[in-house]
C-alpha positions in Angstrom: -2.7 -1.1 -1.7 -6.6 -1.4 0.7 -4.2 -3.0 3.6 -1.6 -0.2 3.9 -4.0 2.5 3.6 -5.0 0.2 6.9 -2.1 0.0 8.2 -1.7 4.1 8.2 -4.9 4.3 9.4 -4.5 2.4 12.7 -1.6 3.8 12.9 -1.9 7.4 13.2 -1.5 8.4 10.4 1.9 7.3 9.2 4.3 4.3 9.9 7.7 2.8 8.3 7.9 0.6 5.1 9.2 -1.9 7.3 5.9 -2.4 9.0 4.2 -1.9 6.6 5.7 -4.9 4.8 5.1 -6.9 7.4 1.8 -6.0 8.2 0.8 -6.4 4.5 2.7 -10.1 4.7 0.5 -10.7 8.1 -3.3 -9.7 6.7 -2.9 -11.2 3.2 -3.0 -14.3 1.2 -0.4 -14.1 -1.3 0.1 -17.1 -4.4 2.9 -19.1 -4.6 4.1 -16.6 -6.7 3.8 -13.5 -5.5 5.6 -14.6 -3.4 8.7 -16.6 -5.5 11.5 -14.0 -5.5 12.0 -11.1 -8.1 15.1 -9.6 -8.1 16.1 -8.7 -4.5 12.4 -8.5 -3.4 9.2 -11.4 -3.7 6.0 -10.7 -6.7 3.6 -9.0 -4.1 7.2 -6.5 -2.5 7.5 -4.8 -5.8 3.8 -4.6 -6.8 3.6 -2.7 -3.8 6.4 -0.6 -4.4 5.2 0.2 -7.6 1.1 0.9 -6.3 2.3 3.0 -3.1 4.7 4.9 -6.3 1.1 5.0 -8.1 -0.4 6.2 -4.4 1.9 8.8 -4.7 1.9 10.8 -7.6 -1.8 10.4 -7.1 -1.6 12.4 -3.6 -3.1 9.7 -1.5 -0.3 8.8 0.7 3.7 10.5 1.1 5.9 9.1 1.2 9.8 10.6 2.3 12.3 7.9 2.8 10.8 5.0 4.9 8.5 6.8 6.1 5.1 6.9 4.9 2.0 9.1 5.4 -2.1 9.1 4.9 -2.7 11.7 3.0 -6.8 13.1 3.2 -7.1 12.3 0.1 -5.8 8.7 0.7 -8.2 8.4 4.1 -11.1 9.6 2.0 -10.0 6.6 -0.1 -9.5 4.3 2.9 -13.0 5.4 3.7 -14.6 4.4 0.7 -13.9 0.2 2.0 -11.8 -2.5 0.4 -14.4 -3.3 -2.7 -13.8 0.4 -4.1 -9.8 -0.5 -5.0 -10.4 -2.2 -8.1 -11.7 1.5 -9.6 -9.4 3.9 -7.4 -6.3 2.0 -8.7 -7.4 2.1 -12.3 -7.9 5.6 -12.2 -4.3 6.0 -10.7 -2.6 3.7 -13.0 
């Protein structure tokens, strides 16, 4: 999810879901399993969508259709750095 927040921060705080997915796919090295289909999406795409739902409920991002927006709380989480993500993710699950 850090890469999602990174994209949003680098693009003025918002972006289209398909552009975010493309950015993630070019900035993250996935395992074979993560790249395998899981229904209509790959495992990593499913995980990203579940994470986005959790981050939305926590108030870190807003999703309005295909447009995702970084909230002020999400910016604070992003500014904590990638090393803080495991703790942040644990807190939203």
